[in-house]
Backbone as CSV, one residue per row, in Angstrom:
resi,resn,N_x,N_y,N_z,CA_x,CA_y,CA_z,C_x,C_y,C_z
1,MET,-38.646,-9.207,20.059,-37.504,-8.975,19.149,-37.607,-7.555,18.701
2,VAL,-36.433,-6.866,18.609,-36.542,-5.297,18.085,-36.656,-5.221,16.672
3,ILE,-37.476,-4.570,16.077,-37.609,-4.452,14.713,-36.210,-4.048,13.970
4,GLY,-35.889,-4.549,12.959,-34.610,-4.317,12.232,-33.665,-5.215,12.711
5,MET,-33.744,-5.898,13.815,-32.799,-6.932,14.294,-33.001,-8.306,13.667
6,SER,-32.129,-9.062,13.295,-32.157,-10.488,12.890,-31.816,-11.399,14.103
7,ALA,-32.544,-12.533,14.086,-32.561,-13.401,15.312,-31.162,-14.021,15.278
8,GLU,-30.385,-14.215,14.431,-29.226,-15.050,14.309,-28.090,-14.279,13.893
9,LYS,-26.912,-14.741,14.422,-25.649,-14.170,14.154,-25.546,-14.395,12.579
10,GLU,-24.671,-13.686,11.732,-24.493,-13.756,10.451,-23.029,-13.660,10.069
11,LEU,-22.642,-14.445,8.962,-21.340,-14.440,8.505,-21.449,-13.361,7.301
12,HIS,-20.255,-12.616,7.299,-20.091,-11.649,6.212,-18.647,-11.637,5.846
13,LEU,-18.310,-11.078,4.757,-16.946,-10.826,4.446,-16.705,-9.353,3.916
14,MET,-15.379,-8.993,4.124,-14.920,-7.829,3.468,-13.759,-8.147,2.589
15,ILE,-13.849,-7.471,1.408,-12.427,-7.578,0.640,-11.868,-6.157,0.623
16,VAL,-10.597,-6.247,0.804,-9.740,-5.117,0.772,-8.867,-5.406,-0.586
17,TRP,-9.398,-4.855,-1.859,-8.637,-5.071,-2.957,-7.199,-4.199,-2.972
18,HIS,-6.462,-4.638,-3.797,-5.089,-4.284,-3.753,-5.007,-2.673,-3.662
19,ARG,-5.839,-1.832,-4.348,-5.648,-0.486,-4.329,-6.118,0.082,-3.149
20,GLY,-6.771,-0.690,-2.299,-7.331,-0.237,-0.864,-6.557,-0.712,0.297
21,MET,-5.394,-1.420,0.056,-4.565,-1.935,1.095,-3.964,-0.934,2.049
22,SER,-3.900,0.432,1.740,-3.412,1.524,2.810,-4.486,1.418,3.928
23,LEU,-5.560,0.946,3.801,-6.615,1.001,5.019,-6.638,-0.471,5.734
24,LYS,-5.830,-1.244,5.372,-5.689,-2.700,5.797,-5.680,-2.659,7.335
25,THR,-4.618,-1.939,7.942,-4.564,-2.004,9.395,-5.791,-1.273,10.000
26,GLN,-6.373,-0.405,9.737,-7.504,0.342,10.137,-8.813,-0.734,10.127
27,ILE,-8.806,-1.244,8.962,-10.038,-2.235,8.798,-10.097,-3.329,9.741
28,LEU,-8.862,-3.928,9.761,-8.593,-5.048,10.635,-8.932,-4.761,12.042
29,ALA,-8.448,-3.634,12.495,-8.841,-3.092,13.819,-10.321,-2.734,14.090
30,ASP,-10.875,-2.260,13.065,-12.370,-1.913,13.299,-13.090,-3.208,13.253
31,LEU,-12.774,-4.078,12.322,-13.581,-5.297,12.341,-13.484,-6.099,13.712
32,GLN,-12.158,-6.116,14.121,-11.895,-6.757,15.435,-12.838,-6.217,16.449
33,ALA,-12.909,-4.893,16.449,-13.675,-4.221,17.632,-15.193,-4.402,17.472
34,LYS,-15.593,-4.494,16.261,-17.021,-4.533,16.124,-17.676,-5.856,15.893
35,PHE,-17.006,-6.744,15.479,-17.374,-8.058,15.054,-16.531,-9.178,15.671
36,GLN,-16.810,-10.456,15.180,-15.721,-11.568,15.524,-15.129,-12.012,14.169
37,ILE,-13.920,-11.600,14.032,-13.036,-12.074,12.794,-12.986,-13.651,12.867
38,ALA,-13.433,-14.321,11.639,-13.244,-15.835,11.525,-12.053,-16.089,10.849
39,ASN,-11.619,-15.525,9.797,-10.425,-15.620,9.004,-9.836,-14.534,8.391
40,VAL,-8.669,-14.422,7.979,-8.084,-13.528,7.164,-7.118,-14.256,6.155
41,TYR,-7.701,-13.976,4.792,-6.785,-14.794,3.736,-6.147,-13.685,2.874
42,GLU,-5.018,-13.799,2.376,-4.378,-13.128,1.302,-4.464,-13.999,0.106
43,ILE,-5.070,-13.136,-0.923,-5.346,-14.061,-2.077,-4.775,-13.337,-3.326
44,SER,-4.103,-14.163,-4.157,-3.619,-13.594,-5.436,-4.121,-14.371,-6.635
45,TRP,-4.452,-13.472,-7.606,-4.966,-14.051,-8.862,-3.985,-13.658,-9.882
46,ASP,-3.710,-14.646,-10.849,-2.813,-14.403,-11.983,-3.450,-13.063,-12.641
47,LYS,-2.501,-12.192,-12.875,-2.930,-10.958,-13.574,-3.573,-11.069,-14.969
48,GLN,-3.206,-12.103,-15.626,-4.013,-12.141,-16.936,-5.496,-12.604,-16.622
49,ASP,-5.678,-13.383,-15.484,-7.078,-13.764,-15.236,-7.791,-12.904,-14.355
50,PHE,-7.258,-11.772,-13.938,-8.059,-10.819,-13.167,-9.262,-10.311,-13.683
51,PRO,-9.097,-9.927,-14.791,-10.528,-9.297,-15.539,-11.747,-10.367,-15.520
52,ARG,-11.239,-11.509,-15.933,-12.424,-12.513,-15.998,-12.722,-12.936,-14.644
53,ASN,-11.966,-12.945,-13.636,-12.221,-13.273,-12.247,-13.076,-12.170,-11.611
54,ILE,-12.748,-10.976,-11.877,-13.841,-9.669,-11.377,-14.978,-9.755,-12.174
55,SER,-14.893,-10.222,-13.255,-16.254,-10.229,-14.027,-17.154,-11.395,-13.570
56,ARG,-16.634,-12.493,-13.215,-17.442,-13.487,-12.519,-17.879,-13.294,-11.315
57,PHE,-16.999,-12.633,-10.569,-17.227,-12.264,-9.051,-18.493,-11.330,-9.056
58,TYR,-18.502,-10.215,-9.696,-19.469,-9.108,-9.748,-20.606,-9.454,-10.706
59,GLY,-20.352,-10.274,-11.810,-21.502,-10.634,-12.549,-22.265,-9.502,-13.366
60,LYS,-23.511,-9.572,-13.590,-24.123,-8.631,-14.528,-24.172,-7.238,-14.070
61,LYS,-23.898,-7.017,-12.572,-24.090,-5.734,-12.117,-22.774,-4.967,-12.343
62,LEU,-21.906,-5.472,-13.112,-20.640,-4.794,-13.370,-20.562,-4.358,-14.787
63,PRO,-20.889,-2.857,-15.037,-21.075,-2.588,-16.554,-19.672,-2.310,-17.176
64,ASP,-18.572,-2.067,-16.321,-17.321,-1.672,-16.869,-16.198,-2.403,-16.296
65,ILE,-15.862,-3.615,-16.805,-14.780,-4.452,-16.263,-13.389,-3.808,-16.143
66,ASP,-12.997,-3.096,-17.402,-11.908,-2.421,-17.174,-11.628,-1.405,-16.192
67,ARG,-12.677,-0.688,-15.846,-12.834,0.321,-14.790,-12.628,-0.330,-13.375
68,LYS,-13.391,-1.465,-13.199,-13.331,-2.302,-11.936,-12.151,-2.703,-11.573
69,VAL,-11.430,-3.285,-12.648,-10.001,-3.752,-12.671,-9.074,-2.626,-12.011
70,ARG,-9.244,-1.441,-12.648,-8.269,-0.305,-12.270,-8.604,0.138,-10.792
71,GLU,-10.095,0.055,-10.372,-10.232,0.387,-8.968,-9.712,-0.537,-8.122
72,CYS,-9.717,-1.858,-8.518,-9.225,-2.868,-7.478,-7.734,-3.004,-7.489
73,GLY,-7.107,-2.874,-8.642,-5.697,-3.091,-8.814,-5.556,-4.591,-8.907
74,VAL,-4.676,-4.979,-9.583,-4.260,-6.564,-9.844,-3.563,-7.225,-8.987
75,GLY,-2.998,-6.599,-7.877,-2.148,-7.265,-7.008,-2.961,-8.140,-5.880
76,SER,-2.300,-8.534,-5.139,-2.878,-9.522,-4.004,-4.006,-8.676,-3.230
77,PHE,-4.868,-9.253,-2.715,-5.911,-8.599,-2.043,-6.251,-9.477,-0.587
78,LEU,-6.871,-8.657,0.275,-7.225,-9.314,1.522,-8.894,-9.718,1.571
79,LEU,-9.002,-10.886,2.106,-10.459,-11.451,2.229,-10.572,-11.599,3.682
80,ILE,-11.434,-11.002,4.480,-11.696,-10.957,5.849,-13.203,-11.710,6.012
81,THR,-13.132,-12.905,6.760,-14.590,-13.235,7.095,-14.834,-12.983,8.491
82,PHE,-16.036,-12.652,8.926,-16.384,-12.185,10.127,-17.851,-12.433,10.593
83,MET,-18.099,-12.693,11.809,-19.370,-12.793,12.354,-20.061,-11.560,12.885
84,ASP,-21.254,-11.133,12.472,-22.046,-10.171,13.152,-23.058,-10.963,13.960
85,ILE,-22.679,-10.697,15.363,-23.617,-11.414,16.264,-24.878,-10.746,16.569
86,SER,-24.930,-9.516,16.306,-26.124,-8.388,16.489,-26.476,-7.852,15.072
87,PRO,-26.842,-8.583,14.130,-27.199,-7.918,12.847,-28.402,-6.825,12.879
88,THR,-28.244,-5.811,12.166,-29.290,-4.855,12.188,-29.642,-4.516,10.887
89,TYR,-30.944,-4.440,10.403,-31.087,-4.198,8.928,-32.015,-2.726,8.769
90,GLY,-31.507,-2.091,7.638,-32.350,-1.140,7.272,-32.124,-0.754,5.719
91,VAL,-32.859,0.106,5.216,-32.712,0.526,3.859,-31.555,1.624,3.580
92,ARG,-30.779,1.095,2.590,-29.799,2.108,2.169,-29.653,2.253,0.654
93,GLN,-28.975,3.420,0.196,-28.878,3.450,-1.203,-27.476,2.677,-1.660
94,THR,-27.705,1.776,-2.400,-26.635,0.964,-2.739,-26.370,1.201,-4.194
95,THR,-25.179,0.550,-4.763,-24.813,0.734,-6.231,-25.906,0.124,-7.106
96,SER,-26.750,-0.565,-6.451,-27.882,-1.281,-7.243,-29.256,-0.679,-6.740
97,GLY,-29.385,0.575,-6.246,-30.434,1.140,-5.895,-30.729,0.861,-4.346
98,LEU,-31.948,1.360,-3.950,-32.384,1.168,-2.649,-32.400,-0.451,-2.260
99,GLN,-31.872,-0.694,-1.208,-31.945,-2.252,-0.824,-31.971,-2.321,0.752
100,ARG,-32.700,-3.405,1.192,-32.569,-3.658,2.683,-31.114,-4.292,3.054
101,VAL,-30.243,-3.936,3.768,-28.970,-4.356,4.151,-28.661,-4.397,5.572
102,ASN,-27.654,-5.351,5.825,-27.154,-5.174,7.267,-26.344,-3.971,7.399
103,THR,-26.976,-2.954,8.167,-26.478,-1.538,8.379,-25.144,-1.712,8.984
104,ASN,-24.948,-2.551,10.092,-23.667,-2.622,10.541,-22.478,-2.814,9.781
105,VAL,-22.538,-3.657,8.701,-21.535,-3.923,7.762,-21.563,-2.727,6.537
106,PHE,-22.619,-2.457,6.296,-22.810,-1.528,5.055,-22.280,-0.198,5.417
107,ASP,-22.852,0.271,6.524,-22.319,1.688,6.847,-20.685,1.642,7.163
108,LEU,-20.063,0.582,7.650,-18.723,0.675,7.702,-18.061,0.611,6.408
109,LYS,-18.542,-0.302,5.598,-18.000,-0.164,4.215,-18.085,1.030,3.575
110,LYS,-19.250,1.702,3.763,-19.241,2.998,3.153,-18.357,4.110,3.712
111,SER,-18.180,3.995,5.106,-17.208,4.828,5.704,-15.682,4.597,5.042
112,TYR,-15.398,3.481,4.770,-14.075,3.223,4.106,-14.047,3.753,2.574
113,ARG,-15.145,3.630,1.943,-15.253,4.118,0.608,-15.252,5.671,0.592
114,ASP,-15.835,6.196,1.490,-15.954,7.724,1.554,-14.391,8.216,1.751
115,MET,-13.532,7.705,2.575,-12.398,8.071,2.900,-11.162,7.559,1.927
116,ASP,-11.384,6.765,1.200,-10.484,6.399,0.336,-10.380,6.909,-0.969
117,SER,-9.153,7.198,-1.669,-9.095,7.826,-2.935,-9.584,6.891,-4.106
118,VAL,-9.666,5.829,-3.868,-10.343,4.722,-4.742,-11.474,4.023,-4.285
119,PRO,-12.728,4.789,-4.167,-13.798,4.372,-3.476,-14.306,2.774,-3.517
120,PHE,-14.126,2.249,-4.691,-14.812,1.042,-4.762,-13.571,-0.117,-4.598
121,SER,-12.700,0.373,-3.872,-11.532,-0.642,-3.514,-11.822,-1.395,-2.339
122,ILE,-12.997,-1.408,-1.771,-13.411,-2.098,-0.677,-14.594,-2.692,-0.998
123,HIS,-14.741,-4.102,-0.765,-16.104,-4.685,-0.993,-16.763,-5.372,0.192
124,ALA,-17.802,-5.464,0.560,-18.266,-6.153,1.692,-19.775,-6.597,1.238
125,THR,-20.163,-7.701,1.945,-21.427,-8.212,1.678,-22.510,-7.507,2.395
126,ASN,-23.657,-7.458,1.867,-24.894,-6.783,2.441,-25.841,-7.541,3.183
127,ASP,-25.778,-8.831,2.974,-26.670,-9.901,3.607,-26.196,-11.099,3.369
128,PRO,-26.612,-12.193,4.053,-26.222,-13.521,4.061,-26.461,-14.102,2.650
129,THR,-27.417,-13.583,1.889,-27.369,-14.198,0.392,-26.023,-13.951,-0.310
130,GLU,-25.675,-12.620,-0.241,-24.666,-12.326,-0.960,-23.379,-12.837,-0.354
131,THR,-23.342,-12.943,1.002,-22.152,-13.848,1.646,-22.105,-15.183,1.024
132,ARG,-23.217,-15.788,1.025,-23.322,-17.391,0.428,-22.429,-17.462,-0.916
133,ARG,-22.949,-16.526,-1.777,-22.493,-16.501,-3.163,-20.995,-16.088,-3.186
134,ASP,-20.410,-15.229,-2.506,-19.171,-14.579,-2.494,-18.114,-15.699,-1.815
135,ILE,-18.660,-16.458,-0.790,-17.765,-17.239,-0.093,-17.511,-18.482,-1.014
136,PHE,-18.617,-18.972,-1.741,-18.524,-19.982,-2.644,-17.627,-19.619,-3.868
137,LEU,-17.764,-18.466,-4.262,-16.894,-18.151,-5.468,-15.424,-18.069,-5.164
138,LEU,-15.192,-17.386,-4.027,-13.757,-17.077,-3.344,-13.092,-18.166,-2.962
139,LEU,-13.846,-19.057,-2.071,-13.139,-20.221,-1.339,-13.822,-21.560,-1.698
140,GLY,-14.980,-21.505,-2.493,-15.456,-22.978,-2.809,-16.052,-23.497,-1.538
141,GLU,-16.529,-22.848,-0.722,-17.162,-23.335,0.499,-18.704,-22.885,0.568
142,GLY,-19.459,-23.854,1.150,-20.738,-23.315,1.399,-20.928,-22.709,2.607
143,TYR,-21.864,-21.715,2.848,-22.077,-20.883,3.884,-22.195,-21.695,5.177
144,GLU,-23.177,-22.705,5.179,-23.300,-23.330,6.420,-22.053,-24.229,6.963
145,LYS,-21.431,-24.800,5.908,-20.296,-25.498,6.176,-19.016,-24.610,6.771
146,TYR,-19.030,-23.618,6.162,-18.070,-22.403,6.699,-18.299,-22.007,7.973
147,LEU,-19.619,-21.828,8.396,-19.910,-21.549,9.767,-19.585,-22.478,10.724
148,HIS,-19.740,-23.715,10.455,-19.394,-25.013,11.361,-17.972,-25.431,11.384
149,ASP,-17.142,-24.987,10.442,-15.892,-25.495,10.283,-14.836,-24.775,11.514
């Protein structure tokens, strides 16, 4: 096995928050070309519940909820689930410091953040642990169950 490669395919997700929707077409095309898209959902949260939902979604790593709500926008957003059949891992500087991440997904997310006027209007999972948590919070599904449905 090549160092840095994972033995198994991985489920990941990307969220295009409302403020990032100008990138929707490009993101869907890129994900289709690089990965296997499983599902695409358009999700709407009640505007009054949005700050609470964002706080719950990002948890303790979110120091300024109001700022994150502004970055995301409170309109509907896109949730895209996809399979990376050849995961590659490396260390990257994340918002939480240096971490070992799936570089296929992380580098793509970073490229969107670098080109968008609201850089944190795109979210993507860095590894299966984050995907497990996010899938459960957003869809109420377990990772393994989602993989096999």
